[in-house]
Backbone as a chain_set.jsonl record, in Angstrom:
{"seq": "XXXXXXXXXXXXXXXXXXXXXXXXXXXXXXXXXXXXXXXXXXXXXXXXXXXXXXXXXXXXXXXXXXXXXXXXXXXXXXXXXXXXXXXXXXXXXXXXXXXXXXXXXXXXXXXXXXXXXXXXXXXXXXXXXXXXXXXXXXXXXXXXXXXXXXXXXX", "coords": {"N": [[0.879, -1.126, -0.079], [1.733, 1.252, 0.931], [3.833, 1.277, -1.043], [2.434, 1.723, -3.399], [1.181, 4.397, -2.867], [3.64, 5.732, -2.853], [4.674, 5.453, -5.297], [2.411, 6.114, -6.799], [2.507, 9.015, -6.066], [5.19, 9.949, -6.74], [5.147, 9.652, -9.567], [2.945, 11.356, -10.335], [4.411, 13.979, -9.569], [6.709, 14.048, -11.078], [5.693, 13.818, -13.55], [4.121, 16.064, -13.726], [6.193, 18.215, -13.359], [7.617, 17.531, -16.027], [6.012, 17.867, -17.988], [4.868, 20.722, -17.26], [7.709, 21.94, -17.611], [8.008, 21.634, -20.423], [5.755, 22.824, -21.566], [5.902, 25.39, -21.046], [8.781, 26.081, -22.054], [7.835, 25.954, -24.771], [5.707, 27.688, -24.851], [6.363, 30.241, -23.878], [9.57, 30.67, -23.823], [10.554, 29.856, -26.389], [8.984, 31.637, -28.165], [9.602, 34.282, -27.173], [12.416, 34.162, -27.759], [12.411, 33.627, -30.741], [11.073, 36.086, -31.352], [13.272, 37.993, -30.787], [13.943, 38.721, -27.936], [16.186, 37.988, -26.725], [19.685, 38.656, -26.422], [22.074, 37.173, -26.342], [23.206, 33.667, -27.119], [23.58, 32.398, -24.674], [21.621, 31.949, -22.554], [19.513, 30.632, -23.41], [20.964, 28.348, -24.146], [21.206, 27.24, -21.646], [18.868, 27.086, -20.924], [17.745, 25.01, -22.521], [19.345, 22.824, -22.012], [18.941, 22.253, -19.318], [16.147, 21.385, -19.966], [16.451, 19.369, -21.298], [17.736, 17.647, -19.422], [15.885, 17.542, -17.42], [13.74, 16.349, -18.701], [14.743, 13.963, -19.487], [15.426, 12.717, -16.539], [12.704, 12.855, -15.566], [11.359, 11.103, -17.682], [12.634, 8.766, -17.296], [12.154, 8.257, -14.416], [9.125, 8.358, -14.634], [8.826, 5.821, -16.275], [9.958, 4.162, -14.366], [8.45, 4.38, -12.141], [5.686, 4.188, -13.299], [5.859, 1.684, -14.561], [5.973, 0.013, -12.115], [3.545, 0.502, -11.125], [1.909, -0.11, -12.819], [2.825, -2.992, -13.147], [1.81, -4.098, -10.655], [-0.749, -3.542, -10.692], [-2.229, -4.3, -12.91], [-3.047, -7.004, -15.038], [-2.226, -8.886, -17.872], [-4.67, -9.261, -19.279], [-6.325, -7.174, -18.176], [-4.964, -4.955, -18.682], [-4.906, -5.097, -21.821], [-7.743, -5.498, -22.312], [-9.26, -3.62, -20.81], [-11.029, -0.367, -20.167], [-9.384, 1.356, -18.601], [-6.821, -0.1, -18.891], [-6.535, 0.408, -21.747], [-6.222, 3.12, -21.424], [-3.815, 3.311, -19.744], [-2.005, 2.162, -21.519], [-2.177, 4.148, -23.723], [-0.896, 6.344, -22.164], [1.648, 5.417, -22.405], [2.248, 5.332, -25.093], [1.965, 7.953, -25.075], [3.906, 8.838, -23.763], [6.283, 7.803, -24.942], [5.901, 9.457, -27.263], [6.438, 11.875, -26.097], [8.929, 12.01, -25.01], [10.474, 11.758, -27.289], [9.907, 13.854, -29.016], [10.941, 16.048, -27.398], [13.375, 15.432, -27.185], [14.33, 15.611, -30.22], [13.341, 18.398, -30.473], [15.049, 19.777, -28.709], [17.499, 19.237, -29.741], [17.65, 20.281, -32.062], [17.058, 22.887, -31.815], [19.439, 23.533, -30.253], [21.278, 22.767, -32.122], [21.318, 25.001, -33.786], [21.729, 27.346, -32.286], [24.238, 26.732, -31.778], [25.425, 27.94, -33.887], [25.481, 30.576, -33.063], [23.153, 32.077, -33.759], [19.858, 33.25, -32.972], [16.956, 33.379, -33.555], [16.306, 32.159, -35.639], [16.915, 29.273, -34.908], [14.891, 29.232, -32.832], [12.679, 29.469, -34.189], [12.616, 27.289, -36.06], [12.192, 25.359, -33.971], [9.939, 25.518, -32.539], [7.671, 24.128, -33.914], [8.074, 21.583, -33.435], [8.332, 21.732, -30.43], [5.678, 22.807, -29.904], [4.205, 20.447, -30.678], [5.231, 18.646, -28.748], [4.23, 19.936, -26.486], [1.662, 19.634, -26.785], [1.468, 16.674, -26.606], [2.379, 16.373, -23.958], [0.141, 17.853, -22.453], [-1.892, 16.076, -23.317], [-0.945, 13.608, -21.686], [-1.205, 14.539, -19.201], [-3.941, 14.49, -19.227], [-4.957, 11.874, -19.714], [-3.761, 11.018, -17.332], [-5.453, 12.232, -15.646], [-7.935, 11.113, -16.24], [-7.39, 8.265, -15.575], [-7.082, 8.716, -12.93], [-9.495, 9.87, -12.059], [-10.69, 7.307, -12.44], [-12.457, 6.866, -14.945], [-13.529, 4.606, -16.228], [-15.223, 3.41, -14.651], [-17.643, 4.985, -15.337], [-18.56, 4.553, -17.621]], "CA": [[-0.034, 0.158, 0.018], [2.928, 2.226, 0.772], [4.557, 1.641, -2.3], [1.416, 2.432, -4.385], [1.306, 5.851, -2.828], [4.603, 6.599, -3.221], [4.683, 5.741, -6.787], [1.733, 7.453, -7.32], [2.91, 10.749, -5.866], [6.497, 10.34, -7.56], [4.639, 9.622, -10.933], [2.309, 12.685, -10.421], [5.152, 15.103, -9.538], [7.468, 14.013, -12.137], [4.736, 14.112, -14.815], [3.69, 17.736, -13.79], [7.337, 19.08, -13.684], [7.851, 17.643, -17.121], [4.794, 18.659, -18.454], [5.343, 22.004, -17.08], [8.803, 22.488, -18.513], [7.982, 21.569, -21.812], [4.909, 23.69, -22.061], [6.615, 26.647, -20.67], [9.714, 26.345, -22.991], [6.913, 26.071, -25.953], [4.584, 29.061, -24.999], [7.314, 31.258, -23.247], [10.724, 30.783, -24.097], [10.917, 30.217, -27.643], [8.538, 32.799, -28.704], [10.428, 35.072, -27.01], [13.745, 33.954, -28.379], [11.826, 33.918, -31.983], [11.107, 37.642, -31.488], [14.45, 38.794, -30.603], [13.985, 39.247, -26.568], [17.459, 37.418, -26.223], [20.756, 39.131, -26.842], [22.744, 36.231, -26.384], [22.549, 32.327, -26.989], [23.902, 31.683, -23.42], [20.608, 31.498, -21.489], [18.789, 29.482, -24.322], [21.749, 26.952, -24.034], [21.169, 26.559, -20.251], [17.414, 26.35, -20.497], [17.633, 23.785, -23.364], [20.335, 21.737, -21.285], [17.997, 22.113, -18.264], [15.086, 20.914, -20.157], [16.827, 17.847, -21.523], [17.916, 17.006, -18.039], [14.19, 17.22, -16.764], [12.949, 15.383, -19.793], [15.61, 12.678, -19.148], [15.127, 12.2, -15.522], [11.545, 12.423, -15.559], [11.261, 9.951, -18.517], [13.186, 7.351, -16.65], [11.116, 8.193, -13.09], [7.863, 8.061, -15.034], [8.843, 4.554, -16.732], [9.943, 3.14, -13.346], [7.035, 4.408, -11.43], [4.629, 3.775, -13.975], [6.044, 0.108, -14.507], [5.748, -0.522, -11.034], [2.143, 0.915, -11.003], [1.065, -1.253, -13.998], [2.937, -4.266, -12.837], [0.781, -4.288, -9.392], [-2.314, -3.102, -10.876], [-3.057, -4.804, -14.119], [-2.747, -8.389, -15.626], [-2.368, -8.841, -19.304], [-6.152, -9.329, -19.681], [-6.769, -6.159, -17.657], [-4.241, -3.888, -19.609], [-5.351, -5.059, -23.012], [-9.344, -5.629, -22.23], [-10.315, -2.781, -20.299], [-10.9, 1.016, -20.715], [-8.24, 1.582, -17.821], [-5.805, -0.696, -19.592], [-6.372, 1.046, -22.578], [-5.699, 4.462, -21.012], [-2.495, 3.044, -19.447], [-1.328, 1.883, -23.095], [-2.059, 5.472, -24.447], [0.049, 7.157, -21.466], [2.867, 4.672, -22.398], [2.375, 5.973, -26.39], [2.199, 9.672, -25.635], [5.173, 8.942, -23.115], [7.218, 7.813, -25.77], [5.983, 10.556, -28.108], [6.937, 13.307, -25.542], [10.313, 11.648, -24.796], [11.141, 11.824, -28.529], [9.559, 15.16, -29.527], [11.723, 16.786, -26.544], [14.86, 15.205, -27.73], [14.416, 16.118, -31.446], [13.058, 19.647, -30.491], [16.214, 20.596, -28.118], [18.99, 18.693, -30.453], [17.295, 21.38, -33.583], [17.319, 24.177, -31.311], [20.972, 23.653, -29.673], [22.263, 22.99, -33.559], [21.146, 26.326, -34.24], [22.331, 27.986, -31.209], [25.916, 26.71, -31.796], [25.804, 28.95, -35.016], [25.138, 31.863, -32.437], [21.752, 32.414, -33.956], [18.788, 32.901, -31.964], [15.606, 33.672, -33.968], [16.042, 31.027, -36.576], [16.355, 28.128, -34.325], [13.664, 29.288, -32.216], [11.457, 29.386, -35.229], [12.407, 25.93, -36.337], [12.107, 24.448, -32.952], [8.576, 25.65, -32.279], [6.541, 23.158, -34.159], [8.271, 20.276, -32.427], [7.834, 21.8, -28.999], [4.17, 22.908, -29.761], [3.788, 19.117, -30.503], [5.452, 18.21, -27.329], [3.351, 20.43, -25.368], [0.504, 18.687, -26.847], [1.614, 15.188, -25.953], [2.594, 16.335, -22.407], [-1.239, 18.012, -21.889], [-2.725, 14.593, -23.454], [-0.424, 12.634, -20.686], [-1.81, 14.937, -17.936], [-5.582, 14.28, -19.398], [-4.814, 10.659, -19.494], [-3.56, 10.794, -15.947], [-6.565, 12.612, -14.852], [-8.952, 10.164, -16.5], [-7.283, 7.212, -14.763], [-7.19, 8.918, -11.496], [-10.983, 9.626, -12.0], [-11.446, 5.737, -12.664], [-13.511, 7.13, -15.733], [-14.005, 3.514, -16.583], [-16.583, 3.153, -13.838], [-18.592, 5.933, -15.561], [-18.926, 4.177, -18.98]], "C": [[0.744, 1.117, -0.043], [3.52, 2.663, -0.554], [3.939, 2.282, -3.24], [1.219, 3.992, -3.986], [2.45, 6.632, -3.129], [5.008, 6.385, -4.529], [3.972, 6.275, -7.492], [2.323, 8.932, -7.327], [4.3, 10.997, -6.744], [5.981, 10.569, -9.129], [3.99, 10.916, -11.145], [3.258, 13.797, -10.55], [6.132, 15.418, -10.7], [6.769, 14.319, -13.274], [4.357, 15.556, -14.866], [4.989, 18.241, -14.124], [7.62, 18.758, -15.122], [7.115, 18.329, -18.048], [4.992, 20.442, -18.414], [6.258, 22.859, -17.896], [8.83, 22.748, -19.723], [6.967, 22.678, -22.041], [5.362, 25.353, -21.792], [7.627, 27.012, -21.668], [8.608, 26.753, -24.263], [6.348, 27.537, -26.048], [5.52, 30.413, -24.564], [8.683, 31.444, -23.932], [11.016, 30.897, -25.634], [10.228, 31.363, -28.239], [9.179, 34.003, -28.544], [11.731, 35.32, -27.855], [13.449, 34.387, -29.854], [11.797, 35.5, -32.292], [12.076, 38.626, -31.228], [14.705, 39.247, -28.782], [15.356, 38.803, -26.028], [18.302, 37.981, -26.873], [22.091, 38.376, -27.157], [22.036, 34.978, -26.573], [22.599, 31.87, -25.456], [22.853, 31.265, -22.674], [19.622, 30.36, -22.259], [19.571, 28.185, -24.228], [21.407, 26.317, -22.619], [19.688, 26.358, -20.499], [17.221, 25.349, -21.324], [18.479, 22.593, -22.593], [19.588, 21.521, -20.444], [16.88, 21.48, -18.58], [15.359, 19.675, -20.418], [17.02, 17.324, -20.488], [16.439, 16.475, -17.479], [13.594, 16.383, -17.382], [13.319, 13.82, -19.334], [15.14, 12.018, -17.81], [13.558, 11.8, -15.317], [11.048, 11.228, -16.392], [11.424, 8.791, -17.785], [12.248, 7.248, -15.232], [9.985, 7.744, -13.479], [7.858, 6.435, -15.569], [8.975, 3.706, -15.525], [8.942, 3.113, -12.424], [5.796, 3.986, -12.207], [4.749, 2.219, -14.327], [5.78, -0.407, -13.166], [4.166, -0.614, -10.679], [1.361, -0.117, -11.814], [1.318, -2.874, -13.778], [1.944, -4.889, -11.401], [-0.397, -4.313, -9.466], [-3.065, -4.077, -12.04], [-2.295, -6.163, -14.553], [-2.68, -7.918, -16.989], [-3.793, -8.461, -19.89], [-6.748, -7.816, -19.562], [-6.037, -4.774, -18.49], [-4.639, -3.96, -20.847], [-6.906, -4.965, -23.188], [-10.091, -4.806, -21.266], [-9.993, -1.335, -20.444], [-9.424, 1.317, -19.897], [-7.07, 1.33, -18.467], [-5.331, 0.2, -20.736], [-5.401, 2.688, -22.515], [-4.191, 4.22, -20.611], [-1.681, 2.962, -20.775], [-1.203, 3.316, -23.804], [-1.167, 6.488, -23.458], [1.135, 6.45, -22.071], [3.192, 5.361, -23.919], [3.022, 7.376, -26.17], [3.665, 9.832, -24.533], [6.502, 9.17, -23.877], [7.372, 8.987, -26.795], [6.691, 11.925, -27.495], [8.342, 13.245, -25.501], [11.147, 12.196, -26.194], [11.396, 13.256, -29.286], [10.614, 16.137, -28.547], [13.21, 16.907, -27.123], [15.117, 15.79, -28.863], [14.382, 17.729, -31.391], [14.535, 20.465, -29.949], [17.527, 20.457, -29.086], [18.529, 19.965, -31.865], [17.544, 22.535, -32.731], [18.725, 24.329, -30.715], [21.595, 23.813, -30.826], [22.112, 24.29, -33.961], [21.804, 27.277, -33.371], [23.677, 27.948, -31.299], [26.396, 27.79, -32.823], [25.556, 30.518, -34.298], [23.992, 32.623, -33.306], [20.746, 32.115, -32.901], [17.477, 32.748, -32.44], [15.416, 32.415, -34.842], [15.717, 29.517, -36.11], [15.433, 28.235, -33.278], [12.555, 29.014, -33.293], [11.109, 27.954, -35.671], [12.231, 25.021, -35.384], [10.8, 24.22, -32.531], [7.806, 24.699, -32.755], [6.923, 21.793, -33.45], [8.036, 20.443, -31.068], [6.375, 21.944, -28.892], [3.773, 21.316, -29.675], [4.131, 18.263, -29.244], [4.509, 18.661, -26.256], [1.974, 19.851, -25.484], [0.521, 17.258, -26.314], [1.526, 15.42, -24.335], [0.862, 16.961, -21.94], [-1.908, 16.472, -22.162], [-2.299, 13.868, -22.025], [-1.299, 13.119, -19.38], [-3.443, 14.469, -17.936], [-5.783, 12.942, -19.209], [-4.671, 10.401, -18.028], [-4.91, 10.876, -15.272], [-7.907, 11.425, -14.885], [-8.78, 8.677, -15.794], [-7.411, 7.286, -13.321], [-8.532, 8.959, -11.007], [-11.598, 8.376, -12.111], [-12.724, 6.136, -13.77], [-14.185, 6.017, -16.227], [-15.277, 3.118, -15.914], [-17.744, 4.02, -14.416], [-19.206, 5.306, -17.134], [-19.79, 2.683, -19.042]], "O": [[0.625, 1.929, -0.961], [3.681, 3.781, -1.044], [4.448, 3.185, -3.903], [1.103, 4.787, -4.919], [2.452, 7.796, -3.53], [5.791, 7.228, -4.966], [4.282, 6.848, -8.537], [2.527, 9.717, -8.253], [4.495, 12.053, -7.347], [6.364, 11.526, -9.802], [4.397, 11.616, -12.072], [3.097, 14.587, -11.48], [6.375, 16.522, -11.188], [7.273, 15.143, -14.037], [4.287, 16.174, -15.928], [5.046, 18.768, -15.234], [7.941, 19.789, -15.712], [7.524, 19.23, -18.78], [5.206, 21.186, -19.371], [6.036, 23.878, -18.549], [9.403, 23.706, -20.243], [7.373, 23.564, -22.794], [5.008, 26.3, -22.495], [7.521, 28.115, -22.203], [8.622, 27.919, -24.658], [6.466, 28.332, -26.98], [5.245, 31.527, -25.011], [8.834, 32.455, -24.619], [11.619, 31.862, -26.101], [10.95, 32.13, -28.876], [9.369, 34.766, -29.491], [12.036, 36.348, -28.459], [14.063, 35.355, -30.303], [12.358, 36.044, -33.243], [11.895, 39.836, -31.368], [15.596, 40.034, -28.464], [15.689, 39.218, -24.918], [18.033, 38.034, -28.073], [22.965, 38.746, -27.942], [20.828, 34.837, -26.388], [21.77, 31.068, -25.024], [23.009, 30.207, -22.065], [19.104, 29.4, -21.689], [19.008, 27.091, -24.226], [21.338, 25.1, -22.447], [19.302, 25.229, -20.195], [16.374, 24.567, -20.892], [18.085, 21.432, -22.706], [19.237, 20.343, -20.511], [16.36, 20.887, -17.635], [14.676, 18.789, -19.906], [16.419, 16.254, -20.403], [16.054, 15.336, -17.213], [12.871, 15.586, -16.785], [12.601, 12.882, -18.987], [14.546, 10.94, -17.841], [13.201, 10.672, -14.977], [10.35, 10.383, -15.831], [10.554, 7.933, -17.634], [11.659, 6.192, -14.998], [9.562, 6.753, -12.884], [6.859, 5.784, -15.264], [8.32, 2.666, -15.446], [8.536, 2.069, -11.913], [4.902, 3.406, -11.59], [3.714, 1.554, -14.362], [5.242, -1.514, -13.198], [3.638, -1.56, -10.094], [0.388, -0.779, -11.454], [0.527, -3.78, -14.04], [1.506, -6.036, -11.32], [-1.161, -4.871, -8.678], [-4.23, -4.473, -11.999], [-1.083, -6.315, -14.402], [-2.999, -6.773, -17.308], [-4.02, -7.597, -20.738], [-7.425, -7.274, -20.435], [-6.661, -3.759, -18.801], [-4.837, -2.837, -21.312], [-7.336, -4.372, -24.178], [-11.235, -5.065, -20.894], [-8.862, -0.998, -20.793], [-8.407, 1.493, -20.568], [-6.269, 2.239, -18.683], [-4.198, 0.67, -20.835], [-4.462, 3.159, -23.155], [-3.347, 4.934, -21.152], [-0.743, 3.731, -20.984], [-0.171, 3.591, -24.416], [-0.717, 7.484, -24.025], [1.893, 7.365, -22.395], [4.283, 5.917, -24.044], [4.026, 7.873, -26.681], [4.36, 10.848, -24.554], [7.385, 10.019, -23.757], [8.447, 9.456, -27.167], [7.3, 12.784, -28.133], [9.019, 14.205, -25.868], [12.177, 12.869, -26.18], [12.388, 13.706, -29.86], [11.098, 17.082, -29.17], [13.927, 17.868, -27.404], [16.078, 16.559, -28.849], [15.174, 18.382, -32.071], [15.041, 21.437, -30.511], [18.396, 21.321, -29.197], [19.47, 20.379, -32.542], [18.478, 23.226, -33.139], [19.141, 25.488, -30.742], [22.405, 24.733, -30.934], [23.059, 24.693, -34.636], [22.526, 28.09, -33.948], [24.358, 28.922, -30.98], [27.454, 28.41, -32.719], [25.463, 31.516, -35.014], [24.09, 33.843, -33.445], [20.703, 31.133, -32.161], [16.754, 31.986, -31.797], [14.406, 31.72, -34.724], [14.837, 28.76, -36.523], [15.147, 27.16, -32.752], [11.597, 28.284, -33.037], [9.993, 27.437, -35.722], [12.098, 23.85, -35.74], [10.394, 23.107, -32.195], [7.049, 24.269, -31.885], [6.073, 21.044, -32.968], [7.582, 19.498, -30.423], [5.766, 21.365, -27.992], [3.101, 20.918, -28.724], [3.42, 17.354, -28.815], [4.085, 17.957, -25.34], [1.247, 19.613, -24.519], [-0.4, 16.799, -25.639], [0.771, 14.792, -23.592], [0.389, 16.376, -20.966], [-2.376, 15.815, -21.232], [-3.204, 13.554, -21.251], [-1.941, 12.347, -18.668], [-4.07, 14.161, -16.922], [-6.773, 12.647, -18.539], [-5.434, 9.593, -17.498], [-5.433, 10.009, -14.572], [-8.599, 11.014, -13.953], [-9.755, 7.992, -15.487], [-7.726, 6.356, -12.579], [-8.907, 8.406, -9.973], [-12.808, 8.228, -11.94], [-13.867, 5.765, -13.502], [-15.323, 6.179, -16.668], [-16.226, 2.592, -16.496], [-18.86, 3.771, -13.959], [-20.27, 5.703, -17.61], [-20.168, 2.233, -20.123]]}, "num_chains": 1, "name": "protein.A"}
């Protein structure tokens, strides 16, 4: 019981941290960079590096805590044959998508910053980060549906 509580709490905290970080970069940092609010690439390099770290750590923690939760909650039948199981599988898919999009977006952005450009790399990375933000929000929505046990309402 305590392990379930710890796993759920850890899962939720890291999911919120990761999703919030991605949404902040997509909605605030990149538009400011695109519009010329930064005079140097240094703060953007730091932000991108920190986002990558947050993303990798969160992705790992979510994998571990989510695996524990799924392993102690679901059988193969329940995972593939129930609404909550399908939501867990959707969460795994979104987790993979978000992980990939953040890595791709950060690499695209950082590659442009090494050329001491700011606006162009931000403009090129924005669609990837917007897609990542949509995946992040999708993850939180699915988590909310699971937490509310929406399957009982159907």
